[in-house]
C-alpha positions as CSV (number, residue, x, y, z in Angstrom):
1,X,21.7,-10.4,-70.9
2,X,22.0,-13.9,-69.5
3,X,24.3,-16.6,-70.8
4,X,21.7,-18.5,-72.7
5,X,20.3,-15.4,-74.4
6,X,23.8,-14.5,-75.5
7,X,24.4,-18.0,-77.0
8,X,21.0,-17.8,-78.7
9,X,21.9,-14.4,-80.2
10,X,25.2,-15.8,-81.5
11,X,23.3,-18.5,-83.4
12,X,20.2,-16.4,-84.5
13,X,19.8,-15.9,-88.2
14,X,18.0,-13.3,-90.3
15,X,14.8,-14.9,-91.4
16,X,14.1,-12.6,-94.4
17,X,15.4,-10.0,-96.9
18,X,18.7,-9.5,-98.6
19,X,20.6,-11.1,-95.7
20,X,18.2,-14.0,-95.1
21,X,20.1,-16.9,-93.5
22,X,23.0,-14.7,-92.2
23,X,23.7,-14.6,-88.5
24,X,22.4,-11.5,-86.9
25,X,25.8,-10.7,-85.4
26,X,27.3,-10.9,-88.9
27,X,24.9,-8.4,-90.5
28,X,26.7,-5.3,-91.8
29,X,26.6,-2.4,-89.4
30,X,25.1,0.1,-91.9
31,X,22.2,-2.4,-92.4
32,X,21.6,-2.7,-88.6
33,X,21.7,1.1,-88.3
34,X,19.2,1.3,-91.1
35,X,16.9,-1.2,-89.4
36,X,17.2,0.9,-86.2
37,X,16.1,4.0,-88.0
38,X,13.2,2.1,-89.7
39,X,12.1,0.5,-86.4
40,X,12.9,-3.0,-85.3
41,X,10.2,-5.7,-85.7
42,X,8.3,-6.7,-82.7
43,X,9.0,-9.8,-80.7
44,X,12.1,-11.9,-80.2
45,X,13.7,-10.9,-83.5
46,X,13.3,-7.2,-82.7
47,X,14.9,-7.7,-79.3
48,X,17.8,-9.6,-80.8
49,X,18.3,-6.9,-83.5
50,X,18.3,-4.2,-80.8
51,X,21.1,-6.1,-78.9
52,X,23.0,-6.5,-82.2
53,X,22.7,-2.8,-82.8
54,X,24.0,-2.0,-79.3
55,X,26.9,-4.4,-79.7
56,X,27.9,-3.0,-83.1
57,X,27.7,0.7,-82.3
58,X,29.7,0.1,-79.1
59,X,32.4,-1.9,-80.8
60,X,31.7,-5.1,-78.9
61,X,31.6,-7.5,-81.8
62,X,34.8,-9.2,-80.5
63,X,32.6,-10.9,-77.9
64,X,31.2,-13.2,-80.5
65,X,34.6,-14.2,-82.0
66,X,35.0,-17.3,-79.7
67,X,31.5,-18.5,-80.8
68,X,32.2,-18.4,-84.5
């Protein structure tokens, strides 16, 4: 993941649903796991949610702390 994609991910927000408006990186892990089991949407949002999933299940959320 390049630097700009990482910064974009840190600012990306959930566009719909119960967590609309919340940063993707701040979504609860159980919700992100549920999304993974349901299938991520297509396009940029799906790619970003896949990254968030990998970050959360691997315990790397601390990477976003300086960007909050």
